[in-house]
C-alpha positions as a printed Julia matrix, in Angstrom:
920×3 Matrix{Float64}:
  55.47  109.32   94.0
  58.03  112.12   93.9
  56.69  115.51   94.99
  58.47  117.31   92.13
  59.61  115.97   88.76
  60.81  117.18   85.39
  57.74  115.74   83.64
  55.01  116.61   86.17
  56.49  119.74   87.7
  55.36  120.41   91.3
  51.85  119.0    90.79
  52.11  116.31   93.5
  53.56  118.75   96.01
  50.86  121.26   95.14
  47.99  118.81   95.62
  49.49  117.83   98.95
  49.61  121.39  100.31
  46.24  122.72   99.08
  43.95  123.63  102.01
  40.97  121.37  102.66
  38.45  124.27  102.65
  35.53  124.09  100.17
  36.88  127.09   98.27
  39.69  124.87   96.95
  37.59  121.85   95.96
  37.16  122.83   92.31
  40.78  123.94   91.97
  41.94  120.62   93.42
  39.85  118.71   90.87
  41.16  120.86   88.02
  44.74  120.21   89.13
  44.03  116.48   89.38
  42.76  116.5    85.78
  45.93  118.33   84.75
  48.01  115.77   86.6
  46.39  112.83   84.82
  47.12  114.33   81.41
  50.75  114.93   82.35
  51.04  111.35   83.58
  49.73  109.91   80.32
  52.69  111.25   78.39
  55.33  111.0    81.14
  55.37  107.32   81.99
  58.24  105.06   81.07
  58.5   104.35   77.36
  56.36  107.29   76.23
  57.82  109.09   73.19
  56.16  112.45   72.59
  55.79  114.72   69.61
  56.97  118.33   69.71
  53.36  119.51   70.0
  52.72  117.28   73.01
  55.97  118.39   74.62
  55.07  122.05   74.23
  51.6   121.5    75.67
  53.01  119.6    78.65
  55.45  122.42   79.26
  52.57  124.92   79.4
  50.72  122.68   81.88
  53.8   122.39   84.09
  54.42  126.14   84.03
  50.83  126.69   85.11
  51.27  124.22   87.97
  54.46  126.06   88.99
  52.56  129.37   88.99
  49.9   127.95   91.31
  52.57  126.4    93.55
  54.5   129.68   93.74
  51.3   131.46   94.68
  50.54  128.97   97.43
  54.08  129.2    98.84
  54.03  132.99   98.78
  50.82  132.86  100.84
  52.1   130.33  103.36
  55.19  132.39  104.17
  53.09  135.46  104.95
  51.83  136.1   108.49
  48.17  135.48  107.62
  48.86  132.61  105.21
  48.53  129.91  107.85
  45.21  131.14  109.21
  41.83  129.97  107.98
  40.91  131.08  104.51
  38.27  133.54  105.75
  41.11  135.76  106.93
  42.75  135.89  103.51
  42.59  139.12  101.46
  39.84  139.09   98.83
  42.28  139.59   95.97
  43.97  136.33   96.9
  40.65  134.47   96.98
  39.92  135.82   93.49
  43.07  134.12   92.21
  41.55  130.71   92.9
  38.98  131.27   90.15
  41.67  132.77   87.94
  43.76  129.61   88.13
  40.75  127.38   87.52
  39.98  129.33   84.36
  43.58  129.06   83.16
  43.59  125.3    83.65
  40.28  124.93   81.79
  41.6   127.06   78.91
  44.75  124.97   78.72
  42.79  121.7    78.61
  40.5   123.15   75.93
  43.62  124.1    73.98
  44.81  120.49   74.17
  41.42  119.23   73.01
  41.3   121.6    70.07
  44.59  120.18   68.74
  43.55  116.59   69.44
  46.24  116.09   72.06
  43.85  114.89   74.75
  42.59  112.12   72.47
  46.08  110.73   71.73
  46.38  107.24   73.26
  48.53  107.17   76.38
  49.57  104.71   79.04
  46.71  102.43   80.19
  47.61  102.72   83.86
  49.63  105.92   84.16
  49.89  105.95   87.94
  51.36  102.48   88.04
  53.67  103.19   85.11
  54.89  106.38   86.71
  55.99  104.64   89.88
  57.47  101.64   88.11
  61.07  100.8    88.8
  62.77   98.3    86.57
  61.97   94.88   87.98
  65.1    93.07   86.87
  67.28   91.7    89.63
  69.66   94.55   90.43
  71.76   92.38   92.74
  72.91   90.42   89.71
  74.29   93.64   88.21
  76.42   94.64   91.18
  79.57   93.75   89.23
  78.96   96.79   87.04
  79.61   99.2    89.92
  82.76   97.27   90.87
  84.26   96.92   87.4
  83.74  100.57   86.51
  87.08  101.22   88.23
  88.86  100.04   85.09
  87.55  101.31   81.73
  86.8    98.83   78.99
  89.66   99.14   76.51
  88.23   97.08   73.65
  89.88   98.13   70.39
  92.34  100.55   72.01
  95.46   98.38   72.18
  96.64   99.49   68.72
  95.99  103.22   69.22
  97.57  103.12   72.67
 100.74  101.45   71.38
 101.12  103.95   68.55
 100.64  106.95   70.8
 103.05  105.59   73.43
 105.61  105.02   70.68
 105.5   108.71   69.75
 105.26  109.77   73.39
 108.35  107.91   74.56
 110.72  108.49   71.64
 114.1   110.19   72.01
 112.97  113.67   71.0
 114.19  116.14   73.67
 112.1   119.15   72.64
 108.57  119.51   73.96
 106.44  117.3    71.75
 102.68  117.52   71.23
 100.57  114.47   70.43
  96.98  115.3    69.55
  94.12  112.77   69.42
  91.26  113.92   67.18
  87.87  112.33   66.63
  84.1   112.91   67.11
  82.44  112.96   70.51
  82.01  109.54   72.1
  84.73  107.89   70.0
  86.93  107.17   73.06
  89.46  110.02   73.11
  89.22  110.6    76.87
  89.41  106.88   77.67
  92.51  106.55   75.5
  94.15  109.67   76.95
  93.5   108.55   80.53
  94.87  105.11   79.76
  98.07  106.51   78.27
  98.48  109.03   81.09
  97.9   106.42   83.79
 100.49  104.06   82.35
 103.19  106.56   81.33
 102.86  109.13   84.13
 105.52  107.39   86.22
 108.09  107.91   83.44
 108.13  111.71   84.0
 109.1   114.05   86.82
 105.56  115.39   87.14
 102.27  115.29   85.31
  98.75  116.69   85.21
  95.45  115.82   83.53
  93.11  118.76   82.89
  89.92  119.21   80.9
  89.04  122.44   79.13
  85.62  122.17   77.53
  83.82  125.16   76.11
  84.65  128.72   77.14
  87.24  127.72   79.75
  88.93  129.99   82.25
  92.65  129.81   81.5
  93.53  130.89   85.05
  91.35  128.15   86.57
  92.99  125.59   84.27
  96.49  126.76   85.24
  95.54  126.47   88.92
  94.35  122.92   88.24
  97.68  122.03   86.62
  99.67  123.66   89.41
  97.81  121.75   92.12
  98.73  118.48   90.42
 102.41  119.18   89.82
 103.63  121.63   92.48
 104.23  121.1    96.2
 101.88  123.14   98.39
 104.82  125.09   99.76
 105.48  126.59   96.3
 101.87  127.36   95.46
 101.32  131.14   95.05
  98.78  132.95   97.21
  97.85  135.3    94.39
  96.18  133.74   91.31
  97.79  136.44   89.17
 101.19  134.87   89.82
 100.17  131.35   88.89
 101.46  131.5    85.29
 104.87  132.8    86.37
 105.28  130.28   89.2
 104.19  127.38   87.0
 106.64  128.39   84.27
 109.49  128.58   86.78
 108.64  125.22   88.36
 108.26  123.32   85.1
 111.42  124.83   83.64
 113.61  122.19   85.3
 111.16  119.28   85.07
 110.43  116.63   82.48
 106.67  117.07   82.52
 103.72  115.22   80.99
 100.55  117.31   80.65
  97.26  116.06   79.2
  94.93  118.81   77.96
  91.58  117.23   77.23
  88.55  118.42   75.22
  89.97  121.5    73.48
  87.36  123.56   71.63
  89.19  126.7    70.56
  92.69  127.55   69.36
  93.02  130.63   71.58
  92.66  128.63   74.81
  95.28  126.17   73.55
  97.73  128.94   72.7
  97.27  130.61   76.1
  98.06  127.36   77.91
 101.03  126.43   75.75
 102.51  129.84   76.47
 102.94  128.79   80.11
 104.56  125.41   79.37
 108.31  126.01   78.96
 110.47  124.57   76.19
 113.18  123.04   78.36
 114.67  120.31   76.1
 114.13  117.64   78.76
 111.84  115.37   76.76
 108.57  116.83   78.07
 105.3   115.84   76.42
 101.82  117.32   75.95
  98.92  115.07   74.99
  95.84  116.87   73.66
  92.37  115.74   72.56
  89.83  117.56   70.42
  86.84  116.95   68.19
  87.95  119.49   65.62
  90.56  119.03   62.89
  91.43  122.73   62.68
  92.19  122.72   66.41
  94.3   119.56   65.99
  96.25  121.23   63.18
  96.96  124.19   65.46
  98.15  121.85   68.21
 100.58  119.96   66.0
 102.47  122.73   64.23
 106.02  121.38   64.58
 107.45  118.63   62.43
 108.07  116.53   65.53
 104.43  116.77   66.68
 101.96  114.01   65.88
  98.23  114.05   65.11
  96.37  110.78   65.63
  92.92  110.28   64.06
  90.98  107.89   66.3
  88.75  105.63   64.23
  85.5   103.83   65.01
  85.46  100.29   66.4
  85.06   97.29   64.15
  81.83   95.3    64.39
  83.68   92.57   66.26
  85.09   95.0    68.83
  81.72   96.74   69.12
  80.04   93.43   69.91
  82.67   92.59   72.53
  82.25   96.02   74.12
  78.46   95.77   74.17
  78.51   92.31   75.78
  80.99   93.57   78.39
  78.53   96.34   79.24
  75.73   93.82   79.82
  77.32   90.71   81.29
  80.2    89.87   83.61
  81.29   87.17   81.14
  80.34   85.97   77.65
  78.97   82.75   79.14
  76.17   84.72   80.83
  74.81   86.03   77.52
  71.08   85.37   77.16
  70.13   88.08   74.64
  69.16   87.11   71.1
  72.28   87.53   68.96
  70.16   89.2    66.24
  69.27   92.03   68.63
  72.93   92.45   69.58
  73.97   92.51   65.94
  71.25   95.04   65.05
  72.3    97.37   67.86
  75.97   97.03   66.91
  75.13   98.26   63.41
  73.02  101.06   64.88
  75.97  102.36   66.9
  78.35  102.61   63.97
  81.44  101.76   66.0
  81.1   104.66   68.46
  82.05  103.34   71.93
  79.74  105.73   73.8
  76.78  104.69   71.63
  77.65  101.03   72.18
  77.77  101.56   75.97
  74.43  103.4    76.08
  72.77  100.75   73.91
  74.27   98.07   76.12
  72.91   99.92   79.14
  69.42   99.64   77.69
  69.78   95.88   77.52
  71.39   95.6    80.96
  68.6    97.64   82.55
  65.71   95.52   81.32
  64.53   91.96   81.85
  65.24   89.73   78.87
  61.5    89.42   78.2
  61.27   93.15   77.51
  64.18   93.37   75.12
  61.91   92.88   72.14
  59.74   95.75   73.31
  58.79   98.62   71.08
  61.56  100.77   72.53
  64.31   98.5    71.24
  62.39   97.78   68.06
  62.42  101.51   67.37
  66.19  101.51   67.87
  66.94   98.47   65.73
  64.54   99.22   62.91
  65.52  102.87   62.44
  68.13  103.43   59.72
  70.49  105.03   62.21
  73.59  103.64   60.56
  73.05  106.1    57.73
  73.12  109.07   60.08
  76.07  110.99   61.46
  77.67  110.02   64.77
  75.93  112.89   66.58
  72.51  111.88   65.21
  73.07  108.27   66.27
  73.9   109.37   69.8
  70.97  111.76   70.01
  68.46  109.1    68.95
  69.9   106.51   71.3
  69.82  108.97   74.19
  66.21  109.9    73.37
  65.27  106.21   73.54
  67.25  105.67   76.73
  65.67  108.74   78.36
  62.17  107.67   77.35
  62.85  104.25   78.91
  63.83  105.71   82.29
  61.35  105.38   85.17
  59.56  108.68   85.71
  61.25  109.59   88.99
  64.73  108.81   87.63
  64.19  111.11   84.64
  64.24  114.14   86.93
  67.42  112.95   88.64
  69.04  112.45   85.23
  68.16  115.9    83.88
  69.3   117.47   87.14
  72.89  116.54   86.28
  72.88  119.61   84.01
  73.18  121.81   87.13
  76.8   120.66   87.54
  79.72  122.03   85.49
  81.14  119.93   82.67
  84.35  117.94   83.06
  84.05  117.82   86.85
  83.43  114.96   89.25
  79.97  115.15   90.8
  80.17  113.99   94.42
  77.57  111.32   95.07
  76.46  112.46   98.51
  76.07  116.06   97.35
  74.02  114.92   94.36
  71.7   112.67   96.37
  71.1   115.3    99.07
  70.1   117.8    96.41
  67.8   115.26   94.74
  66.08  114.81   98.08
  65.71  118.53   98.8
  64.44  119.22   95.27
  61.62  116.74   95.98
  62.65  114.2    93.31
  62.69  111.27   95.75
  59.45  109.95   97.19
  59.03  108.66  100.73
  59.04  104.93  101.44
  58.33  102.83  104.51
  60.98  100.29  103.53
  63.87  102.62  102.6
  65.29  105.95  103.71
  65.58  108.85  101.28
  69.35  108.29  101.11
  68.9   104.59  100.29
  66.47  105.43   97.49
  68.92  108.04   96.19
  71.68  105.4    96.13
  69.37  103.15   94.1
  68.66  105.91   91.57
  72.39  106.57   91.26
  72.98  102.88   90.55
  70.16  102.89   88.0
  71.85  105.63   85.99
  75.22  103.86   86.25
  73.77  100.55   85.09
  72.31  102.32   82.06
  75.75  103.84   81.33
  74.32  107.36   81.49
  76.84  108.28   84.18
  80.34  106.98   84.84
  81.03  106.15   88.51
  84.21  107.74   89.86
  86.32  105.88   92.41
  88.85  107.06   94.96
  91.86  104.94   95.8
  91.06  105.38   99.5
  87.5   104.06   99.36
  85.86  100.86   98.2
  82.84  102.34   96.42
  82.13  105.17   94.01
  82.54  108.61   95.54
  80.74  110.3    92.67
  80.27  110.26   88.94
  81.18  112.02   85.73
  78.99  112.72   82.74
  80.29  112.46   79.2
  80.16  115.79   77.37
  77.92  114.32   74.65
  75.42  113.12   77.26
  75.68  116.41   79.17
  74.88  118.32   75.97
  71.77  116.17   75.54
  70.71  116.73   79.15
  71.32  120.49   78.98
  69.38  120.82   75.75
  66.42  118.84   77.09
  66.5   120.7    80.41
  66.39  124.0    78.55
  63.53  122.89   76.29
  61.46  121.83   79.29
  62.54  124.86   81.36
  63.89  122.53   84.01
  67.33  124.16   84.42
  68.63  127.54   83.23
  72.38  127.91   82.68
  74.35  131.04   83.44
  75.28  131.5    79.8
  71.6   132.19   79.07
  71.68  135.37   81.14
  75.33  136.34   80.71
  74.73  138.89   77.96
  71.9   140.72   79.68
  69.17  139.04   77.63
  65.85  138.53   79.38
  65.0   134.81   79.78
  62.16  133.48   77.66
  60.73  131.39   80.51
  60.49  131.89   84.25
  63.79  130.77   85.77
  63.13  127.92   88.22
  66.58  126.37   88.69
  69.63  128.48   87.95
  73.26  127.36   87.82
  76.27  129.49   86.94
  79.85  128.33   86.44
  82.13  131.28   87.2
  85.08  129.34   85.76
  83.59  129.79   82.29
  84.41  132.95   80.42
  80.87  133.43   79.1
  79.23  133.06   82.53
  81.47  135.22   84.71
  79.08  138.2    84.53
  75.83  136.24   84.8
  75.38  137.21   88.47
  76.03  140.91   87.97
  72.57  142.28   87.21
  70.14  139.42   86.96
  68.51  139.34   90.39
  65.25  140.56   88.87
  65.23  137.55   86.53
  65.71  135.18   89.46
  62.94  136.38   91.79
  61.06  133.07   91.44
  64.09  130.8    91.37
  63.83  127.57   93.41
  67.43  126.4    93.1
  70.5   128.65   92.98
  73.86  126.98   92.33
  77.15  128.84   91.98
  80.38  127.1    90.93
  83.8   128.72   91.06
  84.94  132.12   92.28
  81.95  134.47   92.45
  84.14  137.28   93.88
  81.97  140.3    94.65
  79.16  139.43   92.26
  76.99  137.42   94.69
  73.43  138.81   94.55
  71.3   139.68   97.54
  69.89  136.3    98.6
  66.95  137.88  100.41
  65.23  138.51   97.06
  64.91  134.75   96.4
  61.87  134.15   98.6
  60.95  130.84   96.95
  64.42  129.3    97.14
  64.63  125.62   98.14
  68.22  124.74   97.21
  71.23  127.02   97.73
  74.57  125.44   96.81
  77.66  127.64   97.06
  80.24  124.84   97.38
  83.81  126.01   96.73
  82.59  129.54   96.07
  85.65  131.5    97.06
  85.65  134.76   99.02
  82.21  134.1   100.47
  81.81  136.53  103.34
  79.85  136.26  106.57
  77.64  139.27  105.87
  76.48  137.73  102.59
  74.8   134.95  104.57
  72.97  137.2   107.02
  69.97  137.48  104.71
  69.63  133.7   104.69
  66.92  133.94  107.34
  64.64  135.46  104.68
  64.49  132.13  102.81
  61.79  130.26  104.76
  61.42  127.48  102.16
  65.15  126.63  102.02
  65.78  122.88  102.31
  69.42  122.51  101.19
  72.32  124.76  102.13
  75.7   123.75  100.7
  78.64  125.77  101.99
  81.36  123.13  101.64
  84.78  124.6   100.91
  83.69  128.23  101.27
  86.05  128.96  104.14
  83.45  130.57  106.4
  84.16  130.44  110.16
  80.68  130.74  111.63
  77.03  130.78  110.7
  74.69  133.71  111.32
  71.97  133.32  113.94
  69.44  133.91  111.19
  69.85  130.28  110.22
  67.53  129.5   113.15
  64.66  130.85  111.06
  65.04  128.1   108.43
  62.28  125.83  109.67
  62.32  123.64  106.54
  66.09  123.12  106.3
  66.73  119.44  105.54
  70.45  119.24  104.67
  73.36  121.43  105.77
  76.86  120.78  104.39
  79.68  122.61  106.19
  82.62  120.35  105.35
  85.94  122.03  104.54
  84.91  125.15  106.44
  86.11  126.45  109.8
  82.7   126.07  111.43
  82.85  123.95  114.59
  79.78  125.19  116.45
  76.22  125.86  115.39
  73.45  127.98  116.8
  70.99  125.98  118.91
  68.73  124.48  116.28
  65.94  123.21  118.5
  63.41  120.99  116.76
  64.11  121.78  113.11
  63.49  119.32  110.27
  67.22  118.93  109.68
  67.91  115.38  108.48
  71.52  115.66  107.3
  74.28  117.64  109.01
  77.81  117.32  107.62
  80.68  119.11  109.38
  84.38  118.24  109.76
  84.59  118.91  113.5
  81.3   119.65  115.22
  81.25  120.28  118.96
  78.17  118.62  120.42
  75.68  120.95  122.02
  73.05  120.03  124.51
  69.64  119.93  122.88
  70.82  118.45  119.6
  69.02  115.26  120.63
  65.77  117.15  120.14
  66.36  117.22  116.39
  64.16  114.17  115.92
  64.38  114.14  112.1
  68.16  113.66  112.04
  69.2   110.73  109.78
  72.83  111.57  109.0
  75.31  113.29  111.33
  79.02  113.68  110.59
  81.52  114.51  112.07
  80.8   114.91  115.81
  83.85  115.88  117.84
  83.94  114.15  121.24
  86.07  116.03  123.77
  86.21  115.96  127.57
  85.01  118.99  129.51
  88.01  120.65  131.17
  88.15  121.86  134.73
  87.47  125.58  135.04
  90.52  126.05  137.29
  92.88  123.98  135.14
  91.75  123.51  131.47
  94.38  120.82  131.0
  92.69  118.52  133.54
  89.59  116.41  133.05
  87.08  116.77  135.89
  86.85  113.9   138.37
  83.06  113.67  137.98
  83.64  112.34  134.45
  81.25  114.76  132.79
  82.13  114.83  129.1
  80.58  115.18  125.66
  80.2   111.41  125.29
  77.22  111.69  127.61
  75.66  114.11  125.14
  76.58  111.79  122.26
  74.9   108.87  124.02
  71.77  110.93  124.61
  71.78  112.06  121.0
  71.86  108.46  119.76
  69.17  107.45  122.27
  66.75  110.21  121.28
  67.4   110.3   117.51
  65.24  107.35  116.49
  65.69  108.09  112.76
  69.48  108.33  112.9
  70.98  105.96  110.31
  74.52  107.33  109.81
  76.81  108.66  112.54
  80.47  109.68  112.36
  82.32  110.53  115.57
  85.82  111.97  115.82
  87.53  111.42  119.16
  89.8   114.14  120.5
  93.42  113.07  120.07
  93.93  113.76  123.79
  91.89  110.66  124.58
  94.55  108.3   123.32
  97.1   109.5   125.81
  95.08  110.17  128.96
  94.68  107.68  131.81
  91.91  109.63  133.54
  89.31  109.29  130.83
  86.14  107.7   132.15
  85.45  104.36  130.45
  81.82  104.35  131.62
  81.07  107.13  129.14
  82.5   105.13  126.25
  80.54  102.04  127.31
  77.31  104.01  127.56
  77.84  105.49  124.11
  78.68  102.14  122.5
  75.72  100.5   124.21
  73.32  103.14  122.85
  74.79  102.68  119.35
  74.26   98.91  119.57
  70.6    99.38  120.53
  69.93  102.1   117.95
  68.84  101.95  114.32
  72.23  103.22  113.09
  73.27  101.4   109.92
  76.55  103.21  109.18
  79.03  104.09  111.93
  82.43  105.77  111.7
  84.67  106.04  114.76
  87.54  108.34  113.81
  90.71  108.61  115.94
  89.31  106.05  118.36
  91.79  105.64  121.25
  93.97  102.56  120.88
  93.8   102.03  124.65
  90.03  101.47  124.39
  89.93   98.87  121.6
  89.4    96.01  124.07
  86.6    97.98  125.67
  84.87   98.32  122.28
  85.08   94.59  121.64
  83.94   93.62  125.15
  81.01   96.02  125.07
  79.69   94.76  121.75
  80.21   91.12  122.67
  77.36   91.6   125.16
  75.12   93.83  123.01
  75.83   93.06  119.38
  75.03   95.94  116.93
  73.01   93.81  114.52
  71.65   96.74  112.48
  75.05   98.14  111.49
  75.78   97.44  107.82
  78.91   99.55  107.49
  81.38  100.03  110.34
  84.56  102.07  109.83
  87.13  102.14  112.61
  90.16  104.45  112.53
  92.37  103.79  115.53
  94.48  106.62  116.98
  97.87  105.74  118.43
 100.07  102.7   117.98
  99.19   99.24  119.23
 102.03   96.9   120.04
 100.43   94.35  117.72
  97.09   93.54  116.13
  94.76   92.59  119.04
  93.17   89.15  119.01
  89.84   90.47  120.21
  89.31   92.48  117.05
  88.23   89.21  115.42
  84.9    89.61  117.26
  83.98   92.76  115.29
  82.2    90.83  112.55
  80.49   93.98  111.2
  83.81   95.75  110.6
  84.08   96.87  106.95
  86.72   99.62  107.0
  89.69   99.44  109.36
  92.58  101.89  109.8
  95.09  100.56  112.32
  98.67  101.4   113.38
 100.92   98.81  115.02
 104.56   98.77  115.97
 105.09   95.41  114.34
 103.03   93.18  112.05
 103.0    89.51  113.03
 101.67   86.47  111.19
  99.03   85.81  113.85
  97.66   89.34  113.73
  97.56   89.36  109.96
  95.64   86.08  110.03
  93.13   87.58  112.49
  92.43   90.49  110.16
  92.23   88.15  107.18
  89.36   86.24  108.79
  87.1    89.27  109.32
  84.17   88.29  107.07
  83.06   91.76  105.92
  86.35   93.65  105.75
  86.41   95.63  102.48
  89.06   98.28  103.17
  92.19   97.86  105.27
  94.77  100.54  105.99
  97.61   98.91  107.93
 100.47  101.12  109.15
 103.5    99.42  110.65
 106.11  101.44  112.53
 108.84   98.8   112.4
 107.62   96.44  109.7
 107.88   92.72  110.42
 110.78   90.55  111.57
 110.11   88.01  108.83
 108.43   87.96  105.45
 104.71   87.3   105.95
 102.69   85.43  103.35
  99.07   86.4   102.65
  97.35   83.14  101.76
  94.39   82.43   99.53
  92.02   81.69  102.44
  92.3    85.2   103.96
  90.8    88.59  103.05
  88.07   87.12  100.84
  86.11   90.42  100.56
  88.92   92.98  100.67
  88.78   95.49   97.81
  91.23   98.16   98.99
  94.52   97.44  100.81
  96.84  100.22  101.97
 100.07   99.04  103.63
 102.48  101.68  104.95
 105.93  100.79  106.19
 107.74  103.93  105.12
 111.22  103.5   106.58
 111.35   99.71  106.76
 111.23   96.67  104.53
 108.16   95.57  102.61
 107.59   92.33  104.5
 104.41   91.1   102.82
 104.17   88.55  100.05
 101.03   87.44   98.21
 100.58   83.81   97.22
  98.56   82.68   94.16
  94.83   83.23   94.75
  95.35   85.76   97.56
  92.86   88.61   98.05
  90.57   87.51   95.17
  88.47   90.71   95.23
  91.28   93.26   95.65
  91.02   96.21   93.24
  93.27   98.87   94.78
  96.72   98.31   96.31
  98.98  100.94   97.82
 102.29   99.99   99.39
 104.9   102.18  101.06
 108.36  100.85  101.89
 112.12  101.5   102.02
 113.94   99.75   99.14
 117.37   99.59  100.78
 115.98   97.81  103.86
 113.83   95.52  101.74
 116.78   94.44   99.62
 118.91   93.97  102.73
 116.33   91.85  104.6
 114.89   89.73  101.78
 117.32   90.03   98.87
 114.68   91.0    96.27
 111.46   92.86   95.57
 109.3    89.82   94.77
 106.02   90.68   96.48
 103.69   88.44   94.42
 101.63   91.36   93.13
 101.04   89.4    89.91
  98.75   87.05   91.84
  96.27   89.83   92.64
  94.34   89.21   89.44
  91.49   91.73   89.88
  93.65   94.76   90.54
  92.66   97.97   88.77
  95.28  100.24   90.31
  98.62   99.95   92.11
 100.45  102.79   93.85
 103.96  102.23   95.19
 105.28  104.99   97.46
 109.03  104.41   97.76
 111.1   106.03  100.47
 114.33  107.54   99.16
 116.01  107.55  102.57
 119.63  106.35  102.07
 118.63  104.62   98.8
 120.75  104.9    95.67
 119.32  105.56   92.22
 120.15  101.97   91.27
 118.13  100.6    94.2
 115.19  102.86   93.38
 115.21  101.76   89.76
 115.55   98.11   90.75
 112.5    98.32   93.03
 110.43  100.07   90.37
 111.43   97.62   87.65
 110.49   94.64   89.83
 107.08   96.08   90.67
 106.48   97.06   87.05
 107.28   93.49   85.93
 104.87   91.97   88.47
 102.05   94.34   87.53
 102.55   93.66   83.81
 101.69   89.99   84.37
  98.15   90.8    85.55
  95.65   90.26   82.68
  93.77   93.5    83.43
  97.05   95.48   83.24
  96.28   97.81   86.2
  97.25  101.46   86.28
 100.64  101.72   88.02
 101.85  104.84   89.83
 105.09  105.59   91.72
 105.69  108.39   94.18
 108.11  109.43   96.88
 107.21  109.44  100.54
 109.72  112.14  101.46
 108.48  114.66   98.86
 105.64  115.2    96.42
 107.7   114.79   93.26
 107.02  111.66   91.25
 110.01  109.41   90.58
 111.44  109.07   87.13
 110.46  105.87   85.3
């Protein structure tokens, strides 16, 4: 069972750390009684009254107080000695806590709470994970790449009609409707399909209390080349105005709450009479009226779905096809009426059905949903009741992970690996002999996605979800519940100098919000017992003294700008710290005080300038993420390491001539091999080879063979070889043909340098899932070799000179491929897909030269229409020596092919020689 949870607090962790001395026997029993009462009302399916919730909160707070006391003792010099050496005043607190627990239980008895029937077997119910076959629901994670557009064809057509008319002045189209009605889905769909018709475009989300400057920076990063981006944020409005003045732009401003924010943004968008467009969404009619003030503007009221469309949407959220439907049609019909045509409500209700075995669908949870007269309530009340039911139905350990989403800012993508690492370090994930912590975290993430409580977010350069987003309606529910249960405290709570009602345990502040910018200024005293401290955005000089947070477990400062080295020196005073997130902070080195963090479990230093670490010794570090980490001797002693990325492998230079590699062959691959050999728990390893390796003839192959041999014998399940020398590809294949790496589930190979052609031997790498390869010329034989790799999911193929003939990709190749990136920037697009080719492909990106393509093959018929599962297509067209007519001809041909695909994928065009998007 999880050591910490939203429902039980730290009770499991506390029972685990209590000393075994007789003085603690009675306290242990009292805490066990408290735990059993918390379990009775926390198990899956339990719906609690307000009185029960308040009583449980008091019990949890008491458990937190005891846990804080124990931790404060253990970090003191005498805290680890036998209890007879403890000060008498500390021993007296044992009886004090026992009395408080007894008083709290008596309080529950006096109000009859203890006698309320609970779960018959609370321990079993608490650990229960839904028993339905999750493998049969894998299609949900795949198909999330394309949103379900049931009922949106009509609204989309009408909006596009107004968007693409002949009006030359800047025109505003505003979509208005209640939360969850589908405004964002519709806006994204329109933006994705019409973006290529404009010079540039951006999609930004405002939300409540937005920072106008942060929003302008977001727009600028999407429309402006990096070379024009201002160094000073104060100049962003001026630079953006100047850049957009000569462009036909398309800007989507999503989730507008106040008129003032809208006016401030519109003041930076120039009226240039080039047919520019602004698409806005809001829940409020008065805001919509302020957006559409000109006679040419258009306000669109988005209506609820019909019952027929609602049913289709719900079934699509449960089953891959209508033929798979096994749920009683009466239950479906009842839930459709419950949802009142709100797409978000339909999805959440469908998630309830998808998450449970058919035999449980008639359970009291769904009966409560179908029998309640929800259809008479407002949209917000419908959503709140459905979310209450969905939350109550979550397994106990997943509830904590769900509520924890409130620590992230609204309208932002939550990176999956960051989320799971923080779940682990918070103690929400319990240990298992069968799975690693990361594997369990992946399963919890999938559980929330299956229930439609989060929306997986995909990247065009990866085959799986890189993170998730949370709908604002769901985030409001989470934030409210987290506040009620004192699980998370938001910065807005302390921004006005008010003293918090409850002890702050987990604190998150979004410095991009106007009402939270001053929350860090003078609130250190309120945060003395904080366990998690998360800062988003530019904290400037307001960062508090971290040394005052003695009980801190999680410190996440990702993308906190202007973080200075001296601000981290006090980090050694945080002995309980388990997670340290410094990604994107720009720091260049870590203080030596980090050596004092004996409990550190995860350290994220990506997008920083850190390349070396202090000698860690035998710390508990399980996850170390760095962009370029120089290996240091002794890192193999970190026996708890499970995830290590990205190790930089470089040869040791001669002292007399740094440009030469020593004859004795001593290099960092020896250290890498030893690291793999000693790290028995290592499951994920990413290695970046120095680019020098690809061109040197003196590099010792024995070191590579030793490293690859150790990897094959290890327990590593995920391996990334980045910038692997092209001259050593045959060595890789030969080495693993003798010792096959049977445990590797995911193998990503990025080859540095150009191969003359695709090597035949690569067919032996059966575990290869991601391949990035550069060749001078693509041949039919090589393409066939790659097409027969049984587990290949992502292929990035770069061809320097294209192919001498048009190559056909047949239906019997690339059966598992989901992402295909083909770059042939200054040559003809020589690939053609036949009907049935690449049956699983979801993302396609092609780069080619239209003039050469037309010259070699006479047309732009690539057969894209036969890739029937595509969700997105990106065509990067080189403008080198091409006329406008040839560019338009290439785009029109691709657009025609994509339009024939039933799913109607999102189509994007861009230039290879500059960042500007081509006109449609």
